[in-house]
C-alpha positions in Angstrom: 34.3 -27.2 19.1 34.3 -23.4 20.0 34.8 -22.4 23.7 32.8 -19.8 23.5 30.0 -20.9 22.1 29.6 -24.1 24.3 29.3 -22.2 27.2 27.3 -20.1 25.8 25.2 -23.0 25.3 24.9 -24.4 28.5 24.2 -20.9 29.9 21.4 -20.7 27.6 19.2 -23.6 27.4 20.5 -25.7 30.6 20.5 -22.3 33.2 18.8 -22.9 36.1 18.5 -19.8 37.7 15.0 -18.8 37.8 15.5 -14.5 38.4 17.8 -14.4 34.9 15.0 -16.9 33.0 12.1 -14.5 33.6 14.3 -11.6 32.0 15.5 -13.1 29.4 11.9 -14.8 28.3 11.0 -10.7 28.5 13.9 -9.9 26.0 12.8 -12.4 23.6 8.7 -11.9 23.8 9.9 -8.1 23.7 12.1 -8.8 20.3 9.3 -10.9 19.1 6.8 -8.4 19.5 9.0 -6.0 17.8 9.4 -7.8 14.6 6.4 -8.9 14.1 5.0 -5.4 14.7 7.6 -4.3 12.5 6.6 -7.1 9.8 2.8 -6.1 10.1 3.3 -2.3 9.5 5.5 -2.7 6.4 2.6 -5.6 5.3 -0.2 -3.0 6.0 1.4 0.5 4.6 2.3 -1.6 1.4 -1.4 -2.7 1.8 -3.0 0.8 1.7 -0.8 2.0 -0.8 -1.6 -1.0 -3.0 -5.2 -1.5 -2.5 -5.9 2.4 -3.0 -3.5 3.1 -5.8 -5.1 0.4 -7.8 -8.7 1.7 -7.0 -7.7 5.3 -8.8 -5.8 3.7 -11.5 -8.4 1.5 -12.8 -10.5 4.2 -12.6 -8.7 7.2 -14.1 -5.4 5.2 -15.6 -2.1 6.2 -14.7 -2.0 9.4 -17.1 -4.1 11.4 -19.2 -4.1 13.0 -22.6 -6.5 16.3 -23.1 -6.1 19.3 -24.9 -3.9 22.0 -24.6 -5.9 24.8 -23.3 -7.0 26.7 -20.1 -9.8 24.8 -19.9 -10.2 23.1 -15.9 -14.0 22.6 -15.7 -15.4 18.9 -16.3 -16.7 19.3 -19.9 -13.7 17.8 -22.0 -12.4 20.4 -25.1 -13.1 18.0 -28.4 -9.8 16.8 -30.4 -9.2 14.6 -33.1 -8.4 11.0 -32.7 -4.2 10.4 -33.7 -3.7 7.3 -34.6 0.1 8.1 -35.1 0.4 9.6 -32.0 -1.1 6.7 -30.5 1.3 4.3 -32.2 4.1 6.5 -30.9 2.9 6.0 -27.6 3.2 2.2 -27.3 6.1 2.0 -28.6 7.3 2.7 -24.9 7.3 -1.0 -23.4 6.2 0.6 -20.0 3.3 1.7 -21.6 0.6 -1.0 -22.1 -2.9 0.9 -23.2 -4.2 4.0 -24.6 -8.0 4.5 -24.5 -10.2 7.6 -25.4 -12.9 8.7 -23.3 -14.9 12.0 -22.5 -16.4 14.2 -19.7 -19.4 16.5 -19.4 -21.4 17.4 -15.9 -24.6 16.3 -15.5 -27.2 16.4 -13.2 -29.5 12.9 -12.4 -33.1 13.4 -11.2 -34.6 10.0 -9.7 -37.6 9.7 -7.1 -37.8 13.2 -6.5 -34.3 13.6 -5.3 -31.3 14.9 -7.2 -27.7 14.5 -7.7 -25.0 16.2 -9.5 -22.4 14.6 -11.4 -19.8 13.9 -13.8 -20.6 11.6 -16.8 -17.6 9.7 -17.9 -18.0 8.3 -21.2 -16.2 5.3 -22.6 -16.2 3.2 -25.9 -16.4 -0.7 -26.2 -12.0 -1.0 -26.0 -12.4 0.3 -22.7 -10.9 -2.1 -19.9 -13.7 -3.5 -17.6 -10.9 -5.7 -15.8 -10.7 -3.3 -13.6 -14.2 -3.4 -12.4 -14.1 -6.4 -11.4 -13.8 -6.0 -7.9 -15.9 -3.2 -7.5 -18.9 -3.8 -9.5 -21.4 -5.0 -6.6 -24.8 -5.6 -8.7 -26.0 -5.9 -12.2 -23.5 -6.0 -15.2 -21.5 -3.7 -17.7 -22.4 -1.5 -20.1 -23.1 -3.7 -23.1 -21.4 -2.5 -26.1 -22.0 -5.3 -28.7 -25.5 -3.3 -29.3 -24.1 0.9 -29.7 -27.7 1.6 -29.2 -28.3 0.0 -26.2 -25.1 1.0 -24.6 -26.2 4.4 -25.4 -28.6 4.3 -23.2 -26.9 2.5 -20.0 -24.9 4.3 -17.2 -23.0 2.3 -14.3 -23.7 4.8 -11.0 -21.8 4.0 -7.7 -23.2 2.7 -4.2 -22.8 6.0 -2.9 -25.0 7.7 -6.0 -27.6 4.8 -5.9 -28.4 4.8 -2.1 -28.7 9.0 -2.3 -31.0 8.5 -5.0 -32.5 5.4 -3.9 -31.7 3.5 -6.6 -31.0 0.2 -8.0 -29.8 -2.0 -10.7 -32.3 -1.8 -13.7 -33.7 1.2 -12.9 -34.6 4.3 -15.4 -33.2 7.7 -14.6 -33.4 10.8 -15.9 -30.3 13.0 -16.6 -30.1 16.6 -17.4 -27.1 18.2 -19.4 -26.7 22.0 -18.4 -26.0 23.6 -22.3 -27.9 25.7 -24.9 -30.2 24.3 -25.4 -31.0 22.1 -22.4 -31.3 18.4 -23.0 -32.0 15.2 -20.6 -31.5 11.7 -22.0 -33.8 8.8 -20.4 -31.1 6.4 -19.2 -30.8 2.9 -17.8 -28.8 1.5 -14.8 -26.9 -1.4 -16.1 -24.7 -1.8 -12.7 -23.7 -0.1 -9.3 -19.8 -0.1 -8.5 -17.9 1.3 -5.0 -14.3 1.7 -6.1 -14.1 3.0 -2.1 -12.4 6.2 -2.9 -14.7 9.2 -2.2 -13.4 11.6 -4.9 -14.5 8.8 -8.0 -17.9 7.5 -6.4 -19.5 11.3 -4.9 -18.9 12.5 -8.8 -18.5 9.7 -11.4 -21.1 7.9 -13.6 -19.7 5.9 -16.4 -21.4 6.2 -19.5 -21.3 6.1 -23.6 -18.7 7.9 -25.1 -21.2 8.3 -28.4 -23.3 9.1 -26.5 -21.2 12.5 -25.0 -20.2 13.0 -29.0 -23.8 13.3 -30.0 -24.9 15.6 -26.7 -22.0 17.8 -27.5 -22.7 17.7 -31.5 -18.7 15.9 -31.7 -17.8 14.1 -35.0 -17.3 10.5 -34.5 -13.2 10.8 -34.3 -13.7 13.5 -32.1 -12.8 12.6 -27.9 -12.0 14.4 -25.0 -8.8 12.4 -24.1 -6.7 9.6 -23.7 -6.2 7.4 -20.5 -2.8 5.7 -20.5 -2.0 2.6 -18.4 1.8 1.8 -17.7 2.9 -1.3 -17.0 5.1 -0.9 -13.3 3.8 2.5 -11.2 7.1 3.3 -10.0 8.4 3.8 -13.6 5.5 6.2 -14.1 7.6 9.4 -13.9 9.9 7.6 -16.9 6.6 6.8 -18.8 5.6 10.6 -18.2 9.3 11.7 -19.5 8.5 9.9 -22.9 4.9 10.9 -23.0 6.9 14.7 -23.0 8.8 13.8 -25.8 6.3 12.4 -28.3 3.0 14.3 -27.2 1.9 16.7 -30.2 1.9 20.7 -28.6 -1.9 20.7 -29.0 -2.3 18.3 -26.3 -1.1 18.4 -22.9 -0.6 15.0 -20.6 -0.7 14.9 -16.4 -0.1 12.0 -14.3 -2.7 10.5 -12.1 -0.4 11.7 -8.7 -1.2 15.3 -10.1 -5.2 14.8 -10.5 -5.2 13.3 -6.9 -2.7 14.9 -4.5 -4.2 15.1 -1.6 -4.4 11.1 -1.9 -0.8 10.0 -2.8 0.5 12.8 -0.2 -1.9 10.9 2.6 0.0 7.6 1.0 3.4 9.5 1.4 2.6 10.1 5.3 2.0 6.9 5.5 5.9 5.7 5.0 6.6 8.4 7.4 4.6 6.7 9.9 5.8 3.2 9.1 9.7 4.5 9.6 8.7 5.8 12.8 7.1 2.8 14.1 10.6 0.5 12.8 12.8 2.8 15.3 10.2 2.6 17.7 10.3 -1.5 17.8 14.1 -1.6 17.3 14.8 0.3 20.1 12.5 -1.2 22.2 14.0 -4.6 21.3 17.5 -3.4 21.8 16.5 -2.0 25.3 15.6 -5.6 26.2 18.2 -7.3 25.0 20.8 -4.2 26.7 18.8 -5.0 29.9 18.8 -9.1 29.6 22.7 -9.2 28.7 23.5 -7.1 31.9 21.5 -9.1 34.2 23.2 -12.0 32.7 27.1 -10.6 33.1 25.7 -9.4 36.8 24.4 -13.0 37.6 27.6 -14.9 36.3 30.1 -12.4 38.0 31.9 -15.2 39.6 31.9 -17.1 36.6 33.7 -14.5 34.8 36.2 -14.5 37.5 36.9 -18.0 37.4 37.3 -18.2 33.5 39.7 -15.3 34.1 41.7 -16.8 36.7 41.9 -20.0 34.6 44.0 -18.1 31.8 40.5 -17.4 29.4 40.9 -13.2 27.8 38.3 -10.6 28.3 37.1 -11.0 24.1 36.7 -14.8 24.8 34.4 -14.2 28.2 32.8 -11.4 26.1 31.8 -13.5 23.0 30.3 -16.2 25.4 27.7 -13.5 25.9 27.6 -12.0 22.6 26.4 -16.0 21.4 24.5 -16.1 24.3 22.6 -12.6 22.9 22.8 -14.3 19.6 20.4 -17.4 20.5 18.0 -15.4 22.1 17.6 -13.4 19.5 17.7 -16.1 17.5 14.7 -17.3 19.0 13.0 -13.6 19.2 13.1 -13.5 15.4 11.7 -17.0 15.1 8.8 -16.2 17.0 8.1 -12.6 15.8 8.2 -14.3 11.9 5.3 -16.6 13.2 3.3 -13.9 14.8 4.1 -11.2 12.0 3.7 -13.7 8.8 0.9 -15.5 10.4 -0.9 -12.9 11.7 -0.6 -11.4 7.9 -1.1 -14.3 6.0 -4.4 -14.9 8.3 -6.1 -10.6 7.3 -4.9 -11.3 3.9 -7.1 -14.3 3.5 -10.3 -13.6 5.4 -10.3 -9.7 6.0 -10.5 -10.2 9.5 -10.2 -6.8 11.0 -12.5 -4.3 9.2 -12.2 -0.5 8.9 -14.3 2.5 8.3 -14.4 2.9 4.1 -15.3 6.1 4.7 -12.2 7.5 6.5 -9.4 4.7 5.2 -10.8 4.4 1.2 -11.7 0.2 2.1 -13.5 -1.6 4.0 -10.8 -4.2 5.8 -7.0 -3.5 6.7 -5.2 -4.7 3.5 -1.9 -6.3 3.6 1.0 -7.4 1.7 3.6 -9.1 2.1 7.0 -8.4 0.3 9.4 -11.8 1.6 12.5 -9.5 0.6 11.4 -6.6 3.1 10.8 -9.8 5.9 14.6 -11.2 5.4 15.6 -7.7 5.6 14.2 -6.9 8.7 15.2 -10.2 10.3 18.9 -9.2 9.2 18.4 -5.7 9.9 17.2 -6.2 13.7 19.9 -9.3 14.2 22.7 -7.0 13.0 22.0 -3.8 15.0 21.0 -5.5 18.1 24.6 -7.6 17.9 26.3 -4.3 17.5 24.7 -2.4 20.1 25.2 -5.0 22.6 29.5 -5.1 22.1 29.1 -2.2 24.4 27.2 -3.8 27.5 29.2 -7.0 26.7 32.8 -4.8 27.4 31.8 -4.5 30.9 33.7 -8.1 30.9 37.1 -6.2 31.1 36.0 -4.4 34.2 35.6 -7.2 36.0 38.7 -8.5 38.3 39.4 -12.1 38.7 39.6 -11.6 42.6 37.0 -9.7 43.7 34.8 -11.5 41.4 35.3 -15.2 42.4 34.4 -13.4 46.1 31.1 -12.3 44.3 28.2 -13.8 45.5 
């Protein structure tokens, strides 16, 4: 049996010294809380980014292709569908879909109230799965009947509350153009994306309705929404888009369309890094304090081992093994605390948030097991490396003075 590990095991698990036991327990709790908070910090930041990103992606796609002109308004300039361009885009394995759309500003009048909105028109190819989590009342627009689809819209909970509307109600929508046009439409469903930029602005309707209002041809659209398989590779898909897009069109990513939100998400990464550093510093300081106290309490033992011929490094390894056992215990408890609380929140959504400030009603959690492993390994390695310095105090202890130390 290894001499250093045997002695370390004895003083770790069978020590009867009450003071060092208290300090050791504090150090273990410090590591437990530090690791647990680090796991939760990473999981919450990733959860926030994933949830908010998916909400915006579901509504606006990952990239949008529109006509290359100076039009920066909500009313798209029309262009003719290009089937050859669509086929070229879909040749990239990163791109999974490309759907037509158009937008048009309007004013809703209902219950003696008015609200300015932007009507977003989609067609029967639109993927309604993105609204699966956001649909609160009613149903999606029914494109099986083209006539009925042109008379239906989906509004946000924000708009519905302001205008005192519910699913099934009729509304008048005025389109500011020459001549002024109005349409009586029925609310098929009410959604809530949780993103103010979307909920306060957009109403979902039929693309053919916008085509008729603007006197467009049936093959004219306002743009394409493009969705990629892996958002982390969006820049690669955007680069490919630049190589195949016709000169009359231009594309921009969702990050360019909603810069404020994505800048906020990047700030969350900075906050998470600061939290990781602070928690790691707390864990290291706790372990250094505990190790110094254990060395001080066992000065007589150190002197006796030196008198019996033990080298400084062998004695130093005793305390490093001791620290390893304690760090390991703290890591186990930290994983139980961090992962356990994260899974509890993921399943129950127990901790709530203000949707107006955080874009969602609960704290989102996304636990990545690779992150958990790396946090455990990093904490263990950093603590042990830092503890090499205080453990070197063993070499300063003289056997004659140490044996007489009380």
